[in-house]
N, C-alpha and C positions, 0 to 999 in steps of 0.2 A: 264224328259226332259220337260214335260208340266208345272210342278211346276216352273221350272226355267223360262220358257217363260212368265208365269203368273206374276211372281215376277219381272221380267224385265219390262214388260209392265205396271204393277202398278207403279214402280219406275220412269219410263220414263213419266208416266202421272202425276207425282207429288203426288202420294199416300203416305200413312204414313208408309207403311211397311218397308221402308228403313230407317225410323227414330225411330224404336223401341228403348226404353230405355234400357241402359246397365249399369252395375255396375262393376268396377274392382278395385283391390288393389294391390299395389306394394308389400305388405307384405305376401300375400299367394295367390295361385291359387284357382279358383273355386273347391271346394271339398277338398282342401288341408288342411294341419295341420296349425293352427294359431301359431304364434311365442309364445315362452314361456313368453316373456315380456307382451303379451296381457293378460295373465291369472291374475285372481284375486290374490291379495296378500296373501290370505289364502291358495293358491294352488302354492305358489312359484313364482308368477308372480309380475308384477309391475303395473297392471291396466292401461297399455298403449293402448289407442284405436288405431285400425288399420287405415292406410291411405286408404281413399275411393275416387274414381272418378266415376262420372256418366255423362251420356250424353243422349240426345234424349227425354228430357221432352217435352210433348205436349205443343203447344202454348196456349191452352185453360187453362192450370194449372195456378193457382195463388200462390201456395206455394208448398214446398216439406217437407216430413217428413222422418226420418231415424229410423229404428228399428233394434234391433239385439235380436232375440228370439231363445232360446234353444228349439229345436222341440222335444227333447227326454225326457223331464221332463213330467211325467204323473200325473194327468189326463189332465192339461190344459196349458201345455208348461210353459216357464219361460222368462220374459223379463230381459234383461241386459242393454239395452240402448234405450231411446226414445227421440227423438228430433223432435219438430213440429215447424211450421211457418217459415222454412228457406225460404228465397227469391229465386225466381225462377232463378235468375241469378247466383246462387251458384252452382258449378259444382264439388266440392271436399271438403273434410275434411282432414286435415294434420294428420299425425301420432302423437298421443298424444295430440290431439286438446284440447285446454283450453278454447279459446273464441269461442263461437258458432256465425256465422254471424247473425247479427240483422236483423230482429226482432226474430229470432229463439230462442227457449227456450227448455231446457232439462225437461223432466217429470220424477217424481220419479217412479222407476222400482219396480219389485218384489224383487230385491236385496236391495232395500231401498232408496239409494241416487238418486238425479235428476242429474246423471252423468254416464259415462261409467262404468260398472263393468264387469271385464273380466270373462272368462269361469272358472268354478270350479266344474266340474262334480263330483259326489260322487265317492269315490274310488271303483273300482270293477263294475261300471255301464257301462263300455264300452265306445266306441266312441260316442260323442254327436255331434250333428249338429247344427251349429249357423247360421240361416238365417239372413243375414244383408240385408235389404230391403230398397230401396229408393222409396217413394210413391209420385206421382204427384197428387196433390189435387186441387179441383175446387174453393176452398176458401182461403182467405189470413190467416184465423185464424182456428185452429183446437183445439178441447178440448178433452183431454183424462184424465180420472179420475187417480189421482195419485195411484200407486200400482194396477191398474186395471189387472185382469187375462190377460195372454198373448193371449189366444185364443180369448177373447173379443176384445183386441186391434187389433189383425189381422183381426177379422171379421169387426170391425168398419172401419178400413182403407181400407180394400178390398171392402166393399160396397161403400165407398165414393170416392175412387181413380179413376182418369181418366186412369192412367197407373201406372205400377210399374216394377221394376227390382231387382233382388237379386244376392248376391253372398253367397256361403256357405262355412263357416270355420269350421273345426273340432278340437276337443280337447278331450284329455282322461287323466285320472290319473292312 
């Protein structure tokens, strides 16, 4: 009861707790299985990026970044999608997005290309969890080294971000 009262008081006072960032997808629920078409071509998919929508980016942010990282690859995870420098007024990426809103750019991932590379967990490795995160950043430009290890990418963005939100998709072969 007290936490509800505190949240209500903060919201009425204009606090930011009611503006927390959120990320959703029309293609899968948080924690749900990603569609087969989203999978990498080598795993029977078509490398179709999921639809994403987000809201609640802080006003202090100057740009957004999007990452998709397989949390179950050891020892340092695995990047499948990195986009940086998205304009703050962007609130979605369409399914199978081809053109990234300018001045946004794609960064080469651990999969190789500077584009979306769908899930393709090794056979027999169980369910893999793909965190798709939207990061609100305090600068208009962000530099991420091409092919950087996923844990380093997460650490860099986590350190720099004003806020972030994620949705998790799962995949298994």
